[in-house]
C-alpha positions, 0 to 999 in steps of 0.5 A: 101862791094864788090857784093855777088850774091844770087843763087837759084837752084832746081830740081826735083831728085825723088820724095817720096812718088810718087811725095808728097816730098823729101826723108832726104836721098836726102836733107842730101847728099846735105847738105854734097855736099854744105857744102864741097863747102863753106869749099873749099871757093866756097859758103859764106853760104848755105841752102837746102830745099824742096817743095814737090818733089824738092830739092832746093839749095839755095846759097850765093858767090862772083862769080857772076850770070852765075858762072860755079863754081857755075852751075857745084856744083848745077849740081854735087848735083842733080847727087848725089841726084839723085843716091841715090834717085835711091838707094831707087827707089824713083819715077822719079829719076833724072827727072829734069836732061835733059841732060847726062853732064853738059855744063857750065849751068844748064840752058836749062838742066832742073834744075830751076834758079834764081839769083842776084848779089848786094852790100848787104844793111845796113840790106837785107832782102830777101825772097826766094818762092818756088812752086811746081806743077805749071809754072812760070807763077804762079809769074805774079800775085804776082809780079804784085800785090808786085810791082805794086799794091797800094791797096796790097802796100801801100808803092807806094804811101806812100813811096818816094823812091818807088813813081816812080814806077818799071820796069819789064823784061817779058819773051816769053818763046816761041818765046825766046824774052822779052820786058821791062815794066814801071810802073805805065805809061805802066800798062795796057800793062803790064796786057796785057800781063802777064795776059796771064801767059802759053804765058808771066812771069815775069822774073826781077823786077827793082827800076827805077833807076836800082835797082834790087828788083826781080828774078823768073825763067822762064824756061820751062822743056817741051820745053827744052825737047819737050815733058812733063817731070813735071811741071817747080816748079819755084822759085823766090827771093825779095828783101824787105824793105828800099825802096822796099816793106815792108816784109809784102806787099811781102807776102801779094798777097798769102793771095789769092790762085789765079788759077795757070796752074800745079797740076796732070800731069801738066794738070790742073788748081788749087788754089796756097796754101802758106804753112809751110815747114812742109805743102810742101806735095802736096796730094790731086790729087797731089796738089793743087799746093804750095808754102813756103817762106823761110825769110833771112836776110844777114850779110856779105853773111850769110843766117840768117835763114831760118824763115818759113814765111807762118807758120802764121794763119793769112794765115789759111783763104787763105788755106781754100779758096784753099781748097773750090776752089779745091773743085770745080775745081775737080768737073770738073773732065776733063772738062775745066777749071778743065783740062786747055785749049786745047793750052796749053794741047800741053806739056803735055801727052794728044797728045799721046792719041790723035795721035791714032785718027788721021786718024779717022777724017774724 
């Protein structure tokens, strides 16, 4: 068959209550909008989900990546969702819509976006990861584990189709630059960069033969808006099986709730807790940060799913560790490392506080 495009576009259009969840009426409006687009032939299929206060649009179509028709559909859906949010007086209605009108592509306008175009394999399992209360660098650790760490992914050692390794595309959002690094041969160079997860973020992962394996959203709201307007709450697409890491290898990194930036006011470090769809409602100190995993089998572009991949007792231990780490970090109060390091606070609300004291330094 011809190539299909899988687009995941998200935005925070209003929280219920505070920043903790998405209101059912907002989700229902999105369902209506995307269903109409499907009947018009713009989409092959779609799924509407929520992670915390973020509205998540998962769409398949044949228009390719960065298609104006799809991005305008997503933008219009977020605008309509914002109107519902305003009617219900939800918190931060339209928070992620940083432009007054659509300009051809949602990138640079506030919403997060991850898209990939590919030929569907005889069996095409994909996992869509969606996070809340964190930034795009949250994907650095799991993407490294999935595609470069043989202690996580046995297939890197015993599957000949993966034995040559993968190519990582790394973005530097601050300087608007990118670099490609190959693993395993440039593994140490890769780690030198992506260990600084607020400075460098993994954008795309390819197999050495050019086969696209993973794509993440790397948009940073603060850099677009020039001020703090909420965390980026990134999304990520990972293909699995048949020459790629198995589904279990893709999910395995989340058995460790690694520490990410975000949490309360986007200004704190916290553990990334893998949860079921139902538990993706962060309330403790507006957190801790959450991640959900929606599994789909693609069938001629149809989204067979979603299957709630973290609704599994084998992640109970990860959730328990996340709660212990949350306790430890919260006891720091306003002190680092509970709060982000000074350099990462530039795009939070702290500079407005420090500005009041500027004239008192001598």
